FIPAVEX-398507 format. One line per field, with one value per residue: residue number from 1; residue in one letter; x, y, z of N, C-alpha, C in turn. Coordinates in steps of 0.1 Angstrom, whole numbers. Layout:
<sites>
num = c(NUM,...)
residuo = c(A,...)
n.px = c(X,...)
n.py = c(Y,...)
n.pz = c(Z,...)
ca.px = c(X,...)
ca.py = c(Y,...)
ca.pz = c(Z,...)
c.px = c(X,...)
c.py = c(Y,...)
c.pz = c(Z,...)
</sites>
This chain:
<sites>
num = c(1,2,3,4,5,6,7,8,9,10,11,12,13,14,15,16,17,18,19,20,21,22,23,24,25,26,27,28,29,30,31,32,33,34,35,36,37,38,39,40,41,42,43,44,45,46,47,48,49,50,51,52,53,54,55,56,57,58,59,60,61,62,63,64,65,66,67,68,69,70,71,72,73,74,75,76,77,78,79,80,81,82,83,84,85,86,87,88,89,90,91,92,93,94,95,96,97,98,99,100,101,102,103,104,105,106,107,108,109,110,111,112,113,114,115,116,117,118,119,120,121,122,123,124,125,126,127,128,129,130,131,132,133,134,135,136,137,138,139,140,141,142,143,144,145,146,147,148,149,150,151,152,153,154,155,156,157,158,159,160,161,162,163,164,165,166,167,168,169,170,171,172,173,174,175,176,177,178,179,180,181,182,183,184,185,186,187,188,189,190,191,192,193,194,195,196,197,198,199,200,201,202,203,204,205,206,207,208,209,210,211,212,213,214,215,216,217,218,219,220,221,222,223,224,225,226,227,228,229,230,231,232,233,234,235,236,237,238,239,240,241,242,243,244,245,246,247,248,249,250,251,252,253,254,255,256,257,258,259,260)
residuo = c(M,T,A,P,S,F,D,P,Q,A,E,T,F,D,R,R,A,G,L,P,A,A,A,V,E,A,V,A,A,A,L,S,N,W,T,S,A,G,R,V,L,E,I,G,A,G,T,G,Q,L,G,V,A,I,A,D,N,A,L,Y,F,G,M,D,L,S,L,A,L,L,A,V,A,R,R,R,S,P,L,P,S,R,L,L,Q,A,N,A,N,H,R,W,P,F,R,D,H,S,A,R,V,V,F,S,A,R,T,A,H,L,L,D,D,E,H,F,T,A,E,V,L,R,V,V,E,P,N,G,H,V,L,L,G,R,I,E,R,A,E,G,S,A,R,R,I,L,Q,R,A,L,R,G,M,L,A,E,R,G,I,E,A,R,Q,G,G,S,G,Q,R,K,T,I,D,A,L,I,R,R,G,A,S,A,S,P,R,V,L,A,A,S,W,S,A,P,E,R,P,L,D,I,L,E,S,W,R,S,K,P,G,L,A,G,R,A,L,P,H,E,V,Q,H,R,V,L,D,R,L,E,A,W,A,R,E,H,L,G,P,L,D,A,A,R,A,G,E,A,I,Y,E,I,T,H,V,Q,L,P,A,E,N,R)
n.px = c(-359,-364,-365,-375,-354,-349,-329,-334,-351,-345,-341,-366,-380,-395,-411,-430,-438,-434,-440,-461,-447,-459,-469,-448,-435,-454,-457,-431,-432,-450,-437,-417,-425,-413,-389,-371,-353,-323,-308,-320,-327,-332,-350,-347,-341,-343,-346,-345,-362,-381,-362,-342,-358,-364,-340,-333,-341,-332,-306,-299,-297,-297,-304,-302,-307,-304,-281,-284,-308,-296,-278,-293,-304,-285,-276,-296,-290,-279,-257,-243,-230,-239,-258,-261,-252,-267,-281,-311,-321,-299,-276,-277,-256,-252,-245,-250,-279,-280,-294,-323,-348,-363,-373,-394,-408,-413,-405,-405,-424,-416,-396,-381,-402,-395,-364,-363,-376,-359,-336,-342,-348,-323,-306,-321,-326,-337,-372,-373,-385,-406,-413,-437,-445,-473,-486,-521,-545,-576,-606,-621,-603,-581,-558,-562,-583,-572,-548,-563,-573,-551,-536,-554,-549,-524,-525,-538,-518,-503,-491,-485,-494,-473,-490,-487,-502,-510,-487,-473,-486,-479,-453,-458,-471,-451,-433,-448,-452,-427,-429,-435,-457,-484,-496,-527,-531,-516,-530,-509,-508,-529,-539,-549,-551,-552,-553,-541,-551,-535,-508,-503,-503,-481,-459,-457,-449,-423,-413,-393,-403,-437,-464,-448,-432,-404,-406,-401,-390,-407,-430,-440,-446,-466,-486,-491,-500,-523,-537,-539,-558,-577,-584,-589,-617,-630,-624,-628,-617,-579,-564,-578,-578,-586,-605,-591,-579,-552,-538,-514,-503,-492,-477,-470,-450,-440,-412,-403,-391,-370,-351,-356)
n.py = c(-44,-12,7,36,61,66,83,113,119,111,121,130,109,94,110,112,87,71,49,52,52,33,15,6,-10,-28,-42,-53,-70,-89,-97,-111,-137,-152,-143,-148,-165,-174,-160,-130,-113,-83,-71,-39,-19,5,33,22,19,-5,-23,-18,-22,-49,-61,-61,-86,-102,-116,-95,-83,-60,-45,-22,-3,23,47,70,65,46,56,73,50,40,59,55,29,5,-12,-5,-19,-39,-32,-29,-17,-23,-37,-50,-64,-76,-104,-112,-102,-124,-156,-190,-204,-189,-174,-175,-160,-139,-105,-83,-50,-27,-32,-56,-56,-38,-51,-76,-102,-130,-131,-124,-145,-166,-157,-157,-186,-193,-180,-184,-207,-242,-250,-224,-189,-163,-131,-107,-75,-49,-18,-8,16,29,26,50,69,98,93,70,76,96,82,62,83,91,67,63,87,83,60,68,79,58,47,19,17,5,-15,-23,-40,-60,-64,-76,-101,-112,-118,-136,-157,-166,-177,-198,-212,-224,-244,-233,-221,-202,-185,-169,-132,-113,-92,-70,-45,-13,20,54,77,105,128,154,163,181,177,149,155,172,158,137,153,154,128,104,96,81,61,39,42,53,87,110,142,163,150,142,164,175,159,158,183,181,163,179,199,184,173,195,202,179,169,192,217,218,219,207,184,150,123,92,57,35,0,-25,-52,-86,-111,-144,-169,-200,-216,-245,-277,-286,-263,-254)
n.pz = c(-1284,-1270,-1240,-1225,-1211,-1175,-1164,-1164,-1145,-1120,-1094,-1088,-1088,-1068,-1057,-1076,-1084,-1061,-1033,-1002,-971,-954,-970,-983,-963,-958,-984,-984,-963,-973,-994,-981,-973,-996,-1000,-979,-976,-992,-1021,-1035,-1063,-1077,-1104,-1121,-1102,-1096,-1076,-1053,-1031,-1026,-1025,-1003,-981,-986,-983,-957,-945,-962,-987,-1007,-1039,-1064,-1097,-1123,-1154,-1155,-1143,-1128,-1114,-1097,-1083,-1065,-1052,-1041,-1022,-1002,-993,-972,-984,-1008,-1027,-1035,-1055,-1090,-1123,-1152,-1182,-1185,-1207,-1221,-1213,-1178,-1150,-1135,-1121,-1134,-1120,-1093,-1078,-1056,-1058,-1083,-1083,-1098,-1100,-1115,-1142,-1156,-1176,-1194,-1208,-1231,-1234,-1237,-1237,-1209,-1197,-1202,-1191,-1164,-1159,-1163,-1142,-1119,-1092,-1096,-1091,-1080,-1074,-1089,-1085,-1094,-1091,-1090,-1093,-1090,-1098,-1089,-1106,-1113,-1110,-1112,-1127,-1140,-1157,-1174,-1185,-1201,-1222,-1231,-1241,-1263,-1277,-1285,-1299,-1322,-1337,-1343,-1324,-1301,-1269,-1242,-1216,-1181,-1169,-1191,-1204,-1183,-1179,-1204,-1198,-1177,-1189,-1207,-1190,-1181,-1202,-1202,-1184,-1158,-1128,-1122,-1092,-1080,-1078,-1052,-1027,-1015,-1003,-997,-1002,-995,-1025,-1034,-1061,-1084,-1114,-1129,-1115,-1125,-1153,-1155,-1142,-1163,-1182,-1176,-1179,-1195,-1223,-1229,-1217,-1215,-1240,-1260,-1271,-1296,-1284,-1295,-1304,-1278,-1265,-1281,-1282,-1251,-1247,-1262,-1248,-1221,-1231,-1234,-1209,-1195,-1204,-1200,-1171,-1159,-1133,-1132,-1111,-1090,-1065,-1069,-1056,-1048,-1050,-1044,-1052,-1041,-1059,-1057,-1081,-1078,-1091,-1095,-1101,-1124,-1114,-1129,-1146,-1180)
ca.px = c(-369,-358,-370,-371,-343,-353,-322,-339,-363,-342,-341,-381,-390,-403,-424,-437,-442,-431,-446,-461,-437,-466,-469,-433,-434,-464,-450,-417,-436,-456,-426,-407,-428,-405,-377,-365,-344,-317,-303,-328,-322,-343,-345,-353,-340,-349,-344,-339,-372,-384,-350,-337,-367,-363,-326,-335,-345,-327,-294,-305,-290,-304,-299,-308,-300,-301,-271,-289,-316,-290,-273,-305,-306,-270,-276,-304,-289,-266,-249,-245,-221,-249,-264,-254,-258,-269,-292,-318,-325,-286,-271,-278,-245,-250,-239,-262,-289,-272,-304,-335,-360,-362,-384,-396,-420,-422,-395,-407,-433,-409,-381,-385,-406,-388,-356,-366,-379,-345,-326,-348,-345,-308,-300,-327,-322,-349,-380,-373,-396,-405,-424,-440,-453,-480,-496,-534,-554,-590,-611,-625,-592,-576,-546,-570,-590,-558,-543,-571,-573,-534,-537,-561,-543,-511,-531,-540,-505,-498,-482,-491,-489,-471,-497,-482,-510,-511,-471,-467,-494,-470,-442,-460,-473,-439,-427,-458,-448,-414,-431,-440,-469,-485,-506,-534,-523,-517,-531,-501,-509,-538,-539,-557,-541,-559,-543,-545,-548,-523,-497,-500,-498,-467,-450,-456,-440,-407,-409,-387,-414,-450,-468,-435,-424,-396,-409,-394,-397,-419,-445,-444,-451,-479,-497,-495,-507,-538,-542,-542,-567,-588,-586,-596,-628,-636,-622,-630,-602,-569,-557,-585,-577,-597,-601,-585,-574,-542,-534,-498,-505,-480,-481,-459,-448,-431,-404,-403,-381,-357,-354,-354)
ca.py = c(-33,0,15,50,62,76,91,125,122,101,128,133,95,91,120,111,72,62,43,56,44,21,6,-1,-24,-39,-49,-61,-81,-98,-104,-120,-152,-160,-138,-147,-176,-175,-148,-120,-104,-72,-65,-29,-16,20,40,10,21,-16,-32,-17,-29,-65,-65,-62,-98,-115,-115,-88,-77,-51,-41,-13,3,38,48,80,59,40,67,75,38,37,70,49,17,1,-23,0,-26,-49,-26,-32,-14,-36,-38,-65,-70,-85,-111,-108,-105,-136,-169,-199,-209,-184,-167,-182,-151,-128,-98,-71,-45,-20,-31,-68,-53,-31,-61,-87,-115,-142,-128,-122,-158,-173,-152,-161,-201,-195,-175,-189,-221,-249,-246,-210,-181,-149,-124,-96,-64,-41,-9,-4,27,27,29,63,79,108,88,58,85,102,71,59,92,90,55,66,97,78,50,77,83,45,43,12,20,-7,-17,-29,-56,-70,-66,-86,-112,-121,-125,-148,-165,-169,-186,-211,-221,-233,-251,-225,-221,-189,-183,-156,-123,-113,-78,-65,-30,-4,34,65,84,114,132,168,162,189,171,139,160,178,148,131,160,153,115,101,88,82,49,29,42,64,94,121,152,174,145,139,176,177,147,161,196,178,158,187,204,173,170,208,203,168,170,204,223,205,218,202,172,140,113,80,47,26,-11,-31,-65,-95,-124,-154,-177,-209,-223,-260,-283,-287,-251,-258)
ca.pz = c(-1277,-1267,-1231,-1220,-1199,-1165,-1158,-1161,-1133,-1108,-1080,-1085,-1094,-1057,-1055,-1087,-1084,-1050,-1025,-992,-962,-949,-982,-985,-952,-960,-996,-981,-953,-979,-1004,-971,-975,-1006,-1002,-967,-977,-1006,-1027,-1042,-1074,-1081,-1120,-1120,-1084,-1093,-1063,-1041,-1022,-1020,-1022,-990,-971,-988,-978,-942,-942,-972,-993,-1018,-1052,-1073,-1110,-1129,-1165,-1152,-1134,-1121,-1104,-1088,-1074,-1054,-1045,-1034,-1009,-991,-992,-966,-991,-1022,-1037,-1041,-1066,-1103,-1136,-1163,-1190,-1185,-1220,-1222,-1203,-1167,-1144,-1124,-1124,-1134,-1108,-1084,-1071,-1053,-1062,-1089,-1081,-1105,-1099,-1128,-1152,-1164,-1190,-1203,-1215,-1238,-1225,-1239,-1230,-1196,-1194,-1206,-1180,-1151,-1158,-1161,-1131,-1108,-1090,-1101,-1080,-1075,-1075,-1097,-1079,-1102,-1083,-1098,-1085,-1095,-1093,-1089,-1120,-1114,-1105,-1123,-1137,-1150,-1168,-1182,-1192,-1212,-1231,-1236,-1248,-1273,-1287,-1290,-1308,-1335,-1342,-1347,-1313,-1292,-1256,-1233,-1203,-1172,-1167,-1202,-1206,-1172,-1184,-1214,-1190,-1171,-1200,-1212,-1181,-1178,-1217,-1200,-1172,-1144,-1124,-1115,-1084,-1080,-1073,-1038,-1022,-1004,-996,-1003,-996,-1005,-1034,-1043,-1071,-1093,-1127,-1133,-1112,-1132,-1166,-1153,-1142,-1175,-1192,-1173,-1181,-1208,-1230,-1229,-1218,-1219,-1254,-1259,-1280,-1299,-1276,-1301,-1303,-1266,-1261,-1288,-1274,-1239,-1249,-1266,-1234,-1211,-1234,-1234,-1195,-1190,-1208,-1193,-1159,-1151,-1128,-1131,-1097,-1079,-1060,-1071,-1048,-1056,-1042,-1050,-1046,-1048,-1060,-1062,-1084,-1076,-1103,-1092,-1115,-1123,-1107,-1138,-1155,-1192)
c.px = c(-363,-367,-366,-360,-351,-343,-326,-345,-359,-343,-357,-389,-399,-414,-432,-446,-438,-441,-450,-452,-446,-467,-460,-432,-443,-461,-440,-422,-445,-446,-416,-414,-419,-390,-367,-352,-336,-314,-317,-325,-335,-339,-355,-355,-346,-342,-340,-350,-376,-373,-343,-346,-366,-351,-326,-335,-339,-313,-298,-294,-299,-298,-309,-300,-297,-292,-275,-300,-307,-281,-279,-305,-292,-271,-283,-300,-276,-255,-249,-236,-230,-260,-257,-258,-256,-281,-299,-322,-313,-285,-272,-264,-243,-248,-251,-267,-281,-283,-319,-349,-354,-377,-382,-409,-425,-413,-400,-415,-427,-397,-389,-390,-399,-373,-357,-367,-367,-337,-329,-345,-331,-302,-308,-326,-336,-357,-380,-386,-394,-416,-425,-450,-460,-488,-508,-539,-568,-594,-616,-615,-587,-568,-552,-574,-580,-552,-550,-571,-560,-533,-543,-556,-531,-514,-534,-528,-497,-490,-489,-486,-485,-482,-490,-487,-506,-494,-468,-474,-486,-459,-445,-465,-461,-432,-438,-455,-436,-418,-433,-453,-472,-497,-517,-528,-527,-519,-521,-503,-522,-536,-548,-545,-548,-549,-548,-542,-536,-510,-493,-495,-482,-458,-448,-448,-425,-404,-401,-396,-427,-453,-456,-429,-418,-401,-401,-399,-406,-430,-449,-449,-466,-487,-501,-502,-521,-545,-547,-556,-583,-592,-595,-614,-636,-633,-624,-615,-593,-561,-566,-582,-588,-591,-599,-579,-563,-540,-521,-505,-492,-485,-469,-462,-436,-426,-405,-389,-367,-359,-348,-355)
c.py = c(-26,5,27,50,74,83,107,131,114,109,130,120,92,98,116,96,64,57,48,45,31,9,-2,-13,-32,-50,-58,-70,-90,-107,-114,-134,-159,-155,-138,-158,-175,-161,-141,-112,-95,-66,-53,-20,-5,27,35,14,7,-27,-29,-21,-45,-70,-66,-78,-109,-110,-110,-83,-72,-47,-33,-7,16,42,63,75,53,48,71,61,36,47,64,36,15,-8,-16,-7,-36,-44,-24,-25,-22,-33,-52,-72,-76,-94,-105,-109,-115,-149,-179,-202,-203,-176,-177,-176,-142,-119,-85,-63,-35,-20,-42,-64,-46,-38,-71,-99,-127,-145,-130,-135,-167,-169,-157,-176,-201,-193,-181,-204,-229,-248,-235,-200,-167,-144,-110,-86,-55,-31,-6,7,23,33,42,75,87,102,78,65,93,91,66,68,91,78,58,76,91,67,58,80,71,42,34,14,5,-5,-26,-41,-65,-73,-79,-99,-122,-124,-137,-159,-174,-179,-197,-220,-227,-241,-246,-226,-206,-192,-170,-145,-120,-98,-78,-52,-22,9,44,75,94,122,144,161,168,184,159,144,166,167,139,139,162,139,113,92,89,65,38,31,52,71,105,133,161,166,143,153,180,168,152,174,191,172,168,193,198,171,182,207,190,164,183,210,212,206,215,188,161,128,100,69,39,11,-16,-43,-72,-108,-132,-163,-187,-216,-236,-266,-285,-274,-256,-242)
c.pz = c(-1269,-1254,-1232,-1211,-1191,-1159,-1155,-1149,-1122,-1094,-1078,-1087,-1081,-1052,-1063,-1087,-1072,-1042,-1009,-982,-957,-956,-983,-975,-954,-971,-992,-971,-964,-992,-994,-973,-985,-1006,-988,-967,-990,-1010,-1033,-1051,-1080,-1095,-1120,-1107,-1085,-1082,-1048,-1028,-1017,-1015,-1007,-980,-973,-981,-964,-937,-952,-983,-1007,-1025,-1061,-1088,-1118,-1142,-1161,-1138,-1122,-1108,-1092,-1079,-1063,-1045,-1036,-1021,-999,-986,-981,-971,-1004,-1034,-1042,-1053,-1080,-1114,-1146,-1172,-1191,-1198,-1228,-1213,-1190,-1159,-1134,-1131,-1128,-1121,-1092,-1073,-1069,-1059,-1072,-1087,-1094,-1104,-1109,-1140,-1164,-1180,-1202,-1212,-1224,-1231,-1226,-1234,-1213,-1190,-1192,-1195,-1166,-1149,-1159,-1147,-1119,-1106,-1093,-1087,-1072,-1076,-1083,-1091,-1088,-1092,-1092,-1089,-1095,-1090,-1094,-1102,-1123,-1114,-1117,-1132,-1144,-1159,-1178,-1191,-1203,-1224,-1237,-1244,-1267,-1285,-1293,-1301,-1323,-1343,-1345,-1336,-1304,-1278,-1248,-1220,-1193,-1171,-1180,-1206,-1194,-1177,-1195,-1206,-1183,-1176,-1207,-1204,-1179,-1193,-1211,-1187,-1159,-1143,-1118,-1105,-1086,-1073,-1058,-1035,-1011,-995,-1004,-996,-1003,-1011,-1041,-1050,-1080,-1107,-1134,-1127,-1121,-1144,-1165,-1150,-1154,-1185,-1189,-1175,-1194,-1215,-1224,-1226,-1221,-1232,-1254,-1274,-1285,-1288,-1282,-1301,-1291,-1261,-1268,-1283,-1260,-1236,-1252,-1253,-1224,-1216,-1232,-1216,-1186,-1193,-1202,-1180,-1149,-1144,-1126,-1117,-1086,-1075,-1062,-1063,-1055,-1046,-1049,-1043,-1050,-1046,-1064,-1069,-1084,-1085,-1098,-1105,-1113,-1117,-1117,-1148,-1168,-1202)
</sites>
């Protein structure tokens, strides 16, 4: 499974997809229910926005494939040596049963779920924890409307979009098949998130691929040109902000007493 590279947008990633400061604090506080004891490993540390907050109360280590994202994270981290470059679809650079918690916010659904599960069960202690974070936008928000239209246009080309929710569900199901148990999602933070369709489209033009898929530049350009034309017809002025809400949810998965 090949995930797109986030190197080209490292310096602008937080402006496009970062959390408000208050949301970071709220999410870190919610995570601390599980991360306050033992070693915490974040898969997909990115720019370190949440990792730095987690590290205030935990023995934190983060890994990411993107050296450019990690460079941003190391600038904001008081412990840059705990941020490692590694491909999470390969063997993770940690000893067996050396972590108490694995946390992943925006990466698990981009990985092979069986490999992710196998590495979790190898690296995490028995009775340890997996925490999966996810941002959800309100149903009528500009982003949700554009995402639905984009998925349809990609499907017409035979390209299946990777959806964070369904991908995360596959990861959870894979862990459950190995003896883990999942709790209902916890609402950790919510915030007002008005967006201009034009800003969303421009940010997608700078992304490495679309909907979790690495695409040829020409294909991506054509799809987004068509999506922009569609948006002008259905959403009106693209430079007008549309009201929207966002929430951050956490799913907790308890690992079995004997990892297998």
